[in-house]
TIMILO-820015 format. One record per residue (C-alpha): z, x, y; residue in one letter. Coordinates in steps of 0.05 Angstrom, whole numbers, plus 5000, padded with zeros to 4 digits. Layout:
N
ZXYa ...
END
This chain:
618
239542248942x 238742808995x 231542599008x 233741859019x 239042109068x 233842509105x 228941919107x 234741489136x 235842009191x 228442029207x 228341279212x 234241309261x 230341799302x 224241349304x 228540739323x 231741139382x 225041349403x 222240649403x 228340399440x 227640919494x 220340719501x 222139989512x 227040169568x 221840599605x 218140239661x 210440319666x 208040899706x 201840939749x 197441559751x 200341679821x 207241799789x 204642319740x 205343089750x 199143499750x 199744139707x 197844799740x 198645529719x 205045619757x 208345029728x 206145219658x 208445949663x 215145769693x 216445269635x 214345779583x 218946309612x 224945839611x 223445599540x 222846289508x 228446639548x 230247209502x 237447269528x 239146529515x 239946109452x 233745699470x 232945229533x 232544539504x 230444229572x 224644719580x 222544599508x 222443849518x 218243939582x 213444409544x 212443919488x 211243359537x 205443779566x 202743889498x 203143149481x 199243039546x 193843509519x 193643229448x 194142469464x 191242359534x 193441739572x 186841409556x 187841479481x 193341229437x 195941409368x 197140899314x 204340859332x 202740759407x 197340209398x 202139689427x 204640179481x 201340079550x 205040659583x 202341369585x 204341829529x 207042359578x 209042459649x 204043029656x 196643009675x 191343499656x 185243529701x 181044139678x 178844439611x 181945109631x 188844819638x 188044399574x 186545049534x 192245419568x 197244849550x 194844809476x 195145569465x 201945649503x 205545109464x 202645299397x 204646019405x 211545929439x 214745279423x 217045479352x 220746079382x 225445629419x 226145169360x 228145749317x 233245979366x 236345279369x 236745209294x 238645939281x 232546079238x 230746819228x 223246879218x 223947479172x 228947129127x 225946469113x 227346239039x 227645559007x 235045649000x 236145799075x 231645209095x 235644729051x 241444849096x 237944609159x 239743879146x 247144079157x 245744449223x 249644139279x 243844159328x 238643849282x 239343159309x 238743419381x 232043749366x 229443299313x 225942849361x 222243429390x 219943669325x 217342969309x 213742969376x 210243619365x 207743429295x 205642759317x 201543059374x 197843599334x 196643119275x 193442629323x 188543179345x 187243419274x 185842709249x 180342649301x 177043289274x 177443179199x 170442859189x 164943319162x 160843339226x 166943549268x 168744099217x 161744389216x 161244359294x 168444549313x 170644939254x 173745479293x 177944989333x 180244659267x 181845339236x 186045529297x 189944899297x 191244919223x 193145669224x 197845529283x 202045079239x 204345679197x 211045799237x 212245059243x 212044899169x 219345129156x 221544599209x 219444069159x 224944249110x 229843719135x 224343209148x 221143019080x 218042379106x 214542789162x 212643329111x 208842839068x 204942599129x 203043329147x 201043429074x 196342819073x 192643059136x 191843779108x 189143469041x 183943079083x 181143759107x 181944069040x 178043519004x 172943399058x 165843319030x 163043919068x 160244469022x 163545159026x 156745449047x 156744969108x 164145109122x 162745759158x 169745789190x 173045649120x 176945039147x 178144799075x 180845489054x 185745499114x 187944789098x 189545019026x 193645599055x 198145119092x 198744679030x 200745268990x 205945479042x 208944789040x 209344818962x 212545508960x 217145529020x 219844819030x 225944638988x 227444018947x 221943598913x 216443828962x 213344298910x 212943738859x 209943288913x 204543808929x 202743908855x 202343168845x 198342948905x 193343518903x 191243348833x 190642608850x 186242788910x 181843228866x 181142658813x 179042178868x 173842668897x 170442918832x 166942278812x 160242638811x 157843358800x 150943558828x 147744138864x 150143858929x 157543808914x 158444278853x 161144848896x 165944368931x 168844118863x 169544808836x 173045048901x 178244498893x 179344658819x 180445398836x 185445218889x 189244788842x 189445328791x 192245828841x 197445338866x 199745178797x 200845918781x 206645988831x 211445548792x 209745548717x 215545098693x 213744568743x 206344678729x 207644558656x 211143878671x 205443648717x 199843888671x 203143528613x 203642898652x 196642858670x 193843118605x 197842538574x 194542068623x 187642268599x 189842188527x 192141468544x 185241308572x 181841598510x 186541188466x 184740558504x 177240708497x 178040808423x 182140188410x 177539738452x 171039988421x 166639718475x 161040068513x 164839948579x 170940288552x 167140878526x 163940978595x 170841048625x 171541718586x 164441958588x 163242018662x 163742608711x 170542418736x 173742478667x 169743098650x 171743428715x 179143318700x 178143608630x 174844208661x 180344288712x 186044298658x 181644788619x 181345248679x 188845188690x 190745338620x 185745908613x 188946228676x 195946188643x 194646228567x 200846538540x 205746128498x 211246218550x 206345958603x 201445378592x 198545578525x 201945038486x 198244508527x 191744748497x 193344328433x 193443638465x 187643818510x 183544038449x 185243378415x 182742978476x 176243368477x 175143278404x 176642528413x 171342468466x 166142838424x 167742378364x 166041728405x 160142038443x 155441978385x 149041788425x 143842308433x 143442108507x 150642388515x 149043078487x 149943418556x 157043158558x 158243428489x 155344108509x 160144148568x 166143958526x 164344458472x 163945008526x 171244808547x 173244878474x 170245588474x 174045778535x 180645508507x 179445888442x 177846548475x 183446508526x 189146278479x 186846668417x 186146018378x 181245828324x 177445208346x 171345048304x 165444748340x 159745048298x 159544458251x 158143978308x 152744398338x 149244468271x 149543708264x 146043638330x 140844158311x 139343818244x 138843128272x 132642808243x 130742488310x 129643188340x 124043318291x 120242678305x 113742678345x 114842898416x 112242538477x 108042958524x 110943008595x 109743408658x 116843318683x 121143928698x 126244148648x 132843798656x 138644168689x 143944038637x 149444358679x 148843758727x 148343218675x 152942838630x 147442418598x 139942418593x 135841898629x 133141288591x 127041408549x 127142168560x 130042388492x 123142418460x 120142878514x 118543578496x 122443878556x 128943488536x 128543688464x 127244408481x 133344388526x 137544108468x 135444648420x 136345198470x 143344968489x 145344908416x 143145628401x 146645898463x 153245518445x 152845798373x 151946488402x 158046378445x 161946108384x 160846728342x 161847218399x 168946938403x 170347068327x 166047658323x 171948138307x 175947618267x 177247778194x 175047078172x 168147128203x 164247228139x 167146618106x 166646198170x 159146368182x 156746288111x 155045548114x 152445608185x 147546138168x 145445748105x 144145108147x 140145488200x 135745788147x 134445078118x 132744848190x 127745408196x 124145168134x 123844438156x 122144568230x 114844618251x 115744848322x 114845608325x 119345728385x 125245378354x 124345758288x 124146428326x 130646248362x 134146078298x 131546688262x 134247148317x 141046798314x 141346868237x 139647588243x 145247718293x 150347328253x 148547718191x 149748368227x 156548108248x 158147938177x 156348638152x 160448948204x 166548508189x 166248618113x 165649368122x 171449458169x 176348928142x 176949318077x 179449918118x 185249538148x 189649598087x 193248948105x 193348318063x 190547708101x 197247338110x 200247938146x 194747978199x 197547738265x 192247988312x 186547518333x 181548088334x 183848628284x 176948908277x 175849018353x 173449738365x 176850168415x 174150088484x 171049398469x 172748818515x 176648228488x 173847548470x 175047198534x 171747758572x 165647778527x 165147008534x 165447048609x 159547548609x 155547078566x 156946508613x 154746928673x 148247148637x 147046418620x 147046238693x 152545758695x 157146058748x 155845448793x 156344938735x 161344688685x 162045358650x 164745728711x 171845818693x 176546388705x 178046638635x 183947008617x 190647098652x 190247128726x 197847088735x 200747568684x 197948238663x 200248128592x 193147918571x 190148568591x 192148938529x 186449098482x 189248748422x 194548228436x 199548118378x 198547378375x 198146978312x 191446628299x 192645888310x 188645318280x 187344698320x 185644068280x 178444188260x 173243648253x 173843238192x 166643038173x 168742588116x 173542158156x 171741758218x 178241488245x 177140868286x 183640968326x 188941488342x 195741418311x 201241218360x 204941868352x 198742308364x 198242638432x 201542098470x 207942018426x 211741378419x 209841048487x 213440468519x 208139958535x 211639748599x 211640478623x 204240538606x 202539918648x 206640188705x 204340908705x 197140878684x 192340388714x 185940308673x 182039898719x 174539998715x 169239988771x 162139838756x 156840308787x 149540438773x 147141028732x 144241598773x 137041738754x 138542478744x 144342378697x 150142328745x 153241758707x 158941458747x 159440818708x 166340608690x 170241058736x 177741038727x 182840838778x 186541478792x 191341148841x 198341448839x 203441058798x 207840968859x 
END
């Protein structure tokens, strides 16, 4: 209700502004006042008078100069397209004066606004800002606040494309950084705040790579977005959480060497933003993980190639990776740890319907996400059986096709190219990735009391593969892995007998962990770094970056089991009460649009076919 009232007040201001414009007569350039240093300095002195409570007339005059600098008489904003009159009474004739006007207004205007609204810069809190809408002088200064933001947003919009950011990055950074003291003034103006947020998101989600963004424009834009989420009262935090994820989802439709750092930068920003309000982060995470589950459910029910492509593309995978990163950053049960269960179910569902050998890169990425979730949340999530099934696939042992092509870069692929699965390089990459993932799997459970029993069948199947395989390199890799696993088993059997605790009373995830040895999520992170995947799908901040409770050497968390693979039962559809609960069909149609766009396959595996419509439900 309060936001609706604020929107009505803003509409009244806009109406008054437009009515005033209609009453003004057209002005010629001869009637305009040329700005010089004396006029500017005198105006600033009156506006920031320390003895007074803020000179409103001087502030209005200063903002009029600022508007003349941001929106020259030859240019018009969207709201002034039908307006033939100049945007200001002032005229700027030299670059030096233009720079002085911009700097003077950005550094001084907020001081007068704070004085008029009785805002103390050192005592700004969401609670104090929520009272601004009741301030008696708000309506008097509201129009000036709107004028300021309209002027600076007009300038920023003209600089948001990639070329302008790379060439005028320092100007963009200065303008965006200058917004810091003005953000609290958006508290009573939610409609204007949303407009500012959208412009900042354009900079944050711009396609420029971080290496080319030498001035770090995207980082400064995120700082202002974070400031709005933390400091502004009302529903602004929820709005920031919602729209930043939707922006990410629209921008992550591919993942290649060119844009990988950009996608990972956005994911890291979202993870940091969500860490400031965990209850709200839980609500938003649950909402959008549920949305992924609904898309997967639709793909399973329709049973068509087109529906499968909607959940086996980079956009869907990048969203899975994002929520994996967020949960791994806040893995405790009183944080977001409980959301690992539905996310794991979604990942397992995608693996279940991605049966083609051409989709093995996608499965490898998803299994890596499961490893990260298992290590961070201290959960037992079995993936070894699926990896062994890939390794023992009869098609891998068929005659290979000679090829001079370079080895595929799996970290930038969700599927292999057509007619490439028989090449020696592709098959080598498959076997190498399976062995590495098995190594990661058993590194997580290396100090678990159930390791000997869990690894028994895996070691047995690896030895059978060694007997059947005729490629020496593959046999050597499997022998080395078997030898390592057998050493783990010997250690586990020797030390678990010394615990003196019956299995049902063991609550620790790694009771066999020696003193001074890193925990599972730290060891896994080192493996991922050594694997060379810090710029790929595996680069996720493991462990708890918000709370220090995960830094203990042996966390007293019960070992949890997450719906393992059932090899003997291929369910064709998910039950209605699984993941998504009892869903109202009308609500589904309103909230989750499942439109599909048809695109061509990228030659190097960037499959963008069947991208989802991630438009907001509103």
